[in-house]
N, C-alpha and C positions, 0 to 999 in steps of 0.2 A: 145723616140719611133719613128719609121718611118712607113710610108705607102707608097707603090709603086703601080702604076697603070696608067691608062689613064684618062686625064681630060674629063669629061662628060659635065660639065657646070661650068661657072664662072659668079657668080651673080654681080650685080651692087653694089656699095658702098652705104650702107644705114646709114643715120645719124639718130641715135636713139635719142640722145639728143644733145645739143650744144657742149658737151664734150665727146661724145661716138659714135663711128662709127664702123661698122662691114661689112664683105663682106663674101659670101659663095662660097666655092669650092666644086664640087662633083667629086670624083675620083672613077673610077671603077677598082677594083683589078683584076689581071690576075691570077686566080686560077680555080680549077674545078668548083666551085660554086661562080662566081664573086659577089662581094658586091659593092654596091653603097654607098659610105661613104660621108656624108656631113661634111665638115671641115670648121670651122669658123675662119676667120682671123680678128682681132680687132686692133683698133687704127692705129698707123703707119705701122703695118704689112699688112694693106689692099693694100698698094701700091706695095707690092712684086708680086702681081698677074698680074700687068700691062703688063709684057713681055711674057705672057703665052696665049695659045689659046686652044680651044676645040680640042681634038685629041692628044695633046702633051703627051708623056710618061714622067712621073715625079716621084720623090721621095719627100715626104713631112714630115718634121719634125713636130711631134705633141705632145701635152700634153693632157692627159685626165683630164677633170674637173668634179666634182661632188658637188652637193649642196643639202641641206635639206631645205624643205619648209612645213610650217604648215599652213593649210587651216583655214579659219575662224571658221570652225566646229571642229577644233582641230586635224584633220587628218593629219599625217605627211607623206609626199611623198619625193622621192628622184629623182633628175634628173641629167643626165649625158650629157656632151658635149665633142666634140673633137675640140681642138683649135690649129690651125696651127701657126708655127713661122718661118718656113724656107721652101723653095721649090727649087728644082734643076731638071733640065731636065736630063733624063737618056737616054742611048742609042746614045748619041752624044758626041762631043768632050768636055772634061772638061777644065776649065780655066787653064792656064799655072801654073804649079807647084801643081796642085790639080788633084784628081781623083774623079770621080762621086761616089756617095754612092753605086750604083749598082756594080761598079767595085770592091769596097772595100769589099762587101759581097761576091762576086763571088771568090775573091782571099782569103778571110778569113783574110784579114789584112787591117788596115787602114793606113799603112805606105805609104809614097809617092813612086811613081814609081821610080825605081832605074834602071840605065842602066845594062844589063847583065854583069856579070864578065867574062872576057876572060878566056878560059880554058888554063891551063898550062900543058905542056907535063911533065909527071913524069913516073917513071919507076916502080910504085907500081903495084903489081899483082892484085889488086882488085879495 
């Protein structure tokens, strides 16, 4: 899945334990009713946010995570989280040989950019 929008906040990397770290990114969607989505990057993915700033327009590759928890009183609760695994700037130049996710969506295809085919002269009536 993907989410597109503008970066509202980039949190600091938090070391939860000696072997687990996370970093939060808040993206504001661009729709009639904008949503402020907190997306969590964990472990080695925390570093992918280093080259981004508040205000950048981005597309973020996400996974939805869900878990079940039983309280000491036996009550079962469910929690959801949004976990990011990739981020790309949109509206700018894509790396050579690639197009940004926004362009792929707009064109309805994820095929690489191809040069236009030269038009040939023909004598067909249609």
